[in-house]
N, C-alpha and C positions, 0 to 999 in steps of 0.2 A: 698796623695795616688793617686789622679787623675793625678798629674804631673809625678809621677813615671810610671804609666800605659801608658800615652801618649808617654813618652820617650821610653819605651819598645816597643810599637807598631811601632814607627818611625824607631827604630833599626831593627825591624823584617821585615819591608816591603821589603827591597831588597832580602831577602831570599825567601819570598813568591813569588815575581816576577820571581826569578831564577828558582824555582821549577816549576812554571807554564810554562815557556818557554821550559824547558828540558823534561817535561813529555808529550809532544805532541806525539800522536801515530805516529809510524815510517812510516806507509803507508798512511798517510793523503793525499788524492788527487789521489791515485793509483786506476785506474779503473780495469785493468786486468794485473796482474803481470806476468802471464805465457801465452804461445801461445794459441790462440783461436780466436773466432770471437766476435765482439762487434757491436752494432747498428750504432755507428759512426766509419767510416773507413777512412784511409788516402786518398782514392780517393775522399772523400767529399771535400777536400781542393781544388780540381780543379775548383770548382765553384767560387773561389776567384782569380783565375788567376795563380795558381801554377802549375808547371809541376811536378807531383808526381812520383819519381823514385821507382822502385821495389827493395826489398831486402836490404833496408837501414833503419836505425832508423831515424825518422823524428822528429826534434825538432822545433815545431811551436811556435812562440811568437806573441802575439798582443802587440805592443810596441808603444812608442811615442818618437820623436826626442828630446823632452825637459825633458824626464823622467830620473833622475839620477839612479834609480834602474835598469832601462832597460839597461843603459850604463854599469853599474856594471856587469849585467848578460852577456852582449855581451863580455866584457873583460874576464870574467870567461870562457865562451865558447871558446874564442880565445886561452886562456891558455891551455885548454884541447886539442886543436888541436896542439899547439906547443909541448906539452909533449908527444903526440902520443896516448893519451887516445882515442881521436876521430881522424878519418881520413876521407878524402873526399869519400873514398870507403865504409865507414861504417855509416857515419852520414851526413844528409842533414839538413841545418838550413833554416827554412822558416819564414820570418819576414813579418808581416802585420801591417801597420799603417792605420789610418782612420781619417777622418776629425773631427775636434773639435774646441773648442774656441782657443786653442794654436797650432793647427796642420792643415796644408793645403798642397796642392801639392808643393808649393814653399819651405816651411820649410822642407818637406820630401826630396825634391831633393837636397837641400843644405846639409842635413844630409848625404845623400848617397855620395855626392861629397867630403865633407870635413871631416866627422867623421868615416864613415864606414870602410875605409881602416886601421884605427888606431887599430881596435880591434883584428886584426891578424887572422880572419877567412878566410881560403882560398877562393878566388872568386868562384872556382868550387864547393864549399860546401855550398853556400848560394844563396837563392832567396829572393828578397825583392819586395813587392807590396804595393801600396797605394790604398785603397778602398774609393771611394767617397760617403761613408755613415757614419752616426754618430753612436755613441754607441747604442742609442735606436733602430736604424734600424738593426744594426749588431747583437745585442743580441737576436734578433728573428730568426736568421738563423737556418735552420734545415738541418740535413743530409738527404741523399736519402731515408733512412728508415723512416723519419718523426720525429726522435728524435732530441732534441735541441743540437746544436753544442757546445755552450759556457756556459753551466750551471755553475753558480757560479761566473761568470765574474763581478767583481766590479770595477776594475781599471787596470792600467798597472804597470808592465808587467803581462800578463796572459799567461799560457803555456798549450799546448797540446803536448803530446809525443806519437808517434805511433811506435809500434814494427816493426821489419822487415817483419812480416806477415801482416801488414796493420791494426792491431787492435789498438784501442785507449787504451794506457797503463796508461796514466796520464792526468788529467785535473785539473787545479786550479792555485792558487797563491802560488808560491814557495819561495818567499823572506820574509816570515813571521818571520823567526828566522835563525840565522847562522847555527844551527845544521840541520834544515830542508833543507836549501839551499844546504849545503854540501852533504847531503844525496840525494838530487835531482840529482846532477851531477853524483854521484856514481850510481844511478839507471839507468841513460842514458848509462853509461859505461857498466853496467851489460847487458842491452838490446843489445848492440853491439855484445855480445858474445853468444847470443841465436842462435839456429840452426832451428828456425821455418821456414817451407817452405813458400814462399810468396803466398798470395791468389790471 
């Protein structure tokens, strides 16, 4: 009897994991789906060296040059630019790397020179900065309102998405499942179609 039960459980495991992955809430990570104000705003990114444009969706990523999921994400973003889902007039990509055991200014510069052009993101649609602080220091960053900037940041890539009105629309890890990742890019596309007035 025990042998039959174990075999049944082993056969059942893939279905249990599949159900767990596909039943994740659709809006996981979404902070403000519709136009409005949030304590963290797009202008808070200026503290890290970004020039924040108005009336564009801002796709901000904390990434690392050695991270395969970060490169997959950048390829996906490039694909959306090539397909016309995103344009330099509607979406600005803001990439931030920081110092760590595998990342420094030299590895960052080599990535910009050798890898960044391969992703197909138009140069006019991307800004990239290296911050000479580690994860522990950056994770304490606060918005002008005093609210934490990077709540939930555990590793890379980590994303913040700001609507055209400057509100924080999404914050979190978006590569946790294929379905969630696909929905994440669709969410960005939906934000480009909003008619929120810039703040």
